[in-house]
C-alpha positions in Angstrom: -276.6 170.8 131.9 -278.9 171.6 134.8 -278.1 174.6 136.9 -277.9 172.6 140.1 -275.1 170.4 138.8 -272.5 173.2 138.6 -272.7 174.3 142.3 -272.6 170.6 143.5 -269.2 170.0 141.7 -267.0 171.7 144.4 -268.8 169.8 147.2 -268.3 166.5 145.3 -264.6 167.3 145.0 -264.3 168.1 148.7 -266.2 164.8 149.6 -263.9 162.7 147.3 -260.8 164.3 148.8 -262.0 163.6 152.3 -262.8 160.0 151.3 -259.4 159.5 149.9 -257.7 161.0 152.9 -259.7 158.8 155.3 -258.8 155.7 153.2 -255.1 156.5 153.4 -255.4 156.9 157.2 -257.2 153.6 157.5 -254.4 151.9 155.5 -251.8 153.4 157.9 -253.4 151.8 161.1 -251.5 148.9 162.6 -253.9 145.9 162.6 -252.3 144.4 165.7 -251.2 141.2 163.9 -249.0 140.2 161.0 -251.5 139.6 158.1 -248.9 137.7 156.1 -249.4 134.8 158.6 -253.2 134.6 158.5 -254.8 131.4 157.2 -258.3 131.6 155.7 -260.5 128.6 154.9 -264.1 127.5 154.4 -264.9 124.3 156.3 -267.6 122.0 154.7 -269.5 119.2 156.3 -270.2 116.1 154.3 -273.2 116.7 152.1 -273.8 120.3 153.3 -272.7 123.6 152.1 -272.5 126.9 153.9 -273.8 128.7 150.9 -276.8 127.6 148.9 -276.2 127.1 145.3 
């Protein structure tokens, strides 16, 4: 194991903890609408596609 990998382990743990904490805070934010009543769709014109296949 390289010698530089051991000192980077604590900083990786701190970074992952901050990432998890930020993700939990983002999930707690009120989106301003009720996402249960959102409709999603992909309109297509005759003979055309929005995404090339």
